Structure formats: C-alpha cells, structure tokens
LORO-133446 format. One record per residue (C-alpha): x, y, z; residue in one letter. Coordinates in steps of 0.2 Angstrom, whole numbers, plus 5000, padded with zeros to 4 digits. Layout:
<recs>
XYZa;...
</recs>
This chain:
<recs>
512751675227m;514151615215e;513951465222r;511951445219v;512251505200k;513451345201q;512051265205l;510651315196v;511351365178l;511851135172p;510051105183g;509351245171l;510551185154m;509950985161a;508051015161v;508051125143v;509050995135m;507650855141t;506450945139v;506951015119f;507350825113s;505750755122g;504850865109c;505950785096a;505550635099v;503950565092t;503150395094p;503350285077p;501850295068t;501250135061p;501250065042e;499550115037p;498449965031a;498449925012v;496849995006e;495749904991k;495750004978h;494350124975d;493450034962a;492350174957e;493650304953q;494450164944a;493250164932e;493450344928r;495350334925q;495850304910p;496750114910r;497449954899v;496149844892p;496249654901d;497349724913e;497749724931y;498949734944l;498749614958v;499749594976t;499649474986l;500149455006a;501849385011p;502049215007d;500549184998v;500649084981d;500149134965e;498949004964s;497549114974i;497549214958i;497149074947y;495749014960e;494749174958y;495149244943y;495049084932k;493149134924r;493649274915f;495049174905g;496649184912i;497949244896k;499349304904y;500249304924l;501849384924h;502849414943l;503349594941l;504249634958e;503749564976g;501949504979e;501449614964t;500849504945y;500249574930l;498749484927l;497849474907i;496349424906v;495049384891s;493249434897n;493549574909d;492249614921p;492949784925g;493949824942p;492249844952h;491949654949e;493849624951m;493549704970d;492049614975v;492649454973l;494149464984i;493149584996e;493649465012n;494849375005e;496649425016m;497949335004r;497549474990i;498049644998k;497449744981l;497149714964v;496949874953q;496749924933p;498449944923n;498050134925l;498850234910i;500050374916h;500250514901w;501650584899d;501750764894y;503650794892r;
</recs>
C-alpha cells in the first residue's frame, strides 16, 4: 500500500499540474483589424471644423493624402505620430464624404474628424 501511495501521489500531482497549466495557456488573440470610422456617429459628435486625423498603413508616403484630398484645398498637413497626420482642409466635405473617398483604399487605414473631447475638471 505504501508503494502505491509513492507512485500514485506524484503521478496525480503531475496530472493536476498539467491540467491547471493547460487552462492558464490561452491562444494568442489576433490584433483587431483597424475598422473604418463610423462617419454617421462622427457627424453627431462635436469636432474641430475642417480638421481630420488621417492614419496611413505602414511605409506609405504622405503623398497619398494629397492624391485623395487635394480637391478640398489642403491648408495644412502635419505628421503627429507614427503614421497619423493632422489634415486641415479649406472646403470641408464632412466626415462621411472623407470616408467614402477611401472606402476601397488599403493605403489609408483611417480618416476621422478631429473630435473635441470635453474636460470637466
């Protein structure tokens, strides 16, 4: 009987440790794809007139922004961080039109209005 305890107890512990360690391991979750901004929601939120944040795909030149948005009179284009630019236009078509222009364009990941975030301190 003592011999059985010596064999079973370590085996049982090994099984329990394997089961619990297996439960703790979760498969890596894929990064969520960047979704196009909901233009309808953006129309309702307060925003800075004529200003948009444009995020490009990695290794894409800013000239693509000029290609799509020069018709609205680009007043200012400035790199903010990474692949995100501040775009100021003189003839603002609205967030919906800005989204529609890049609907099938993979080089521009996101265009969204520069929203006003209120500080209630």
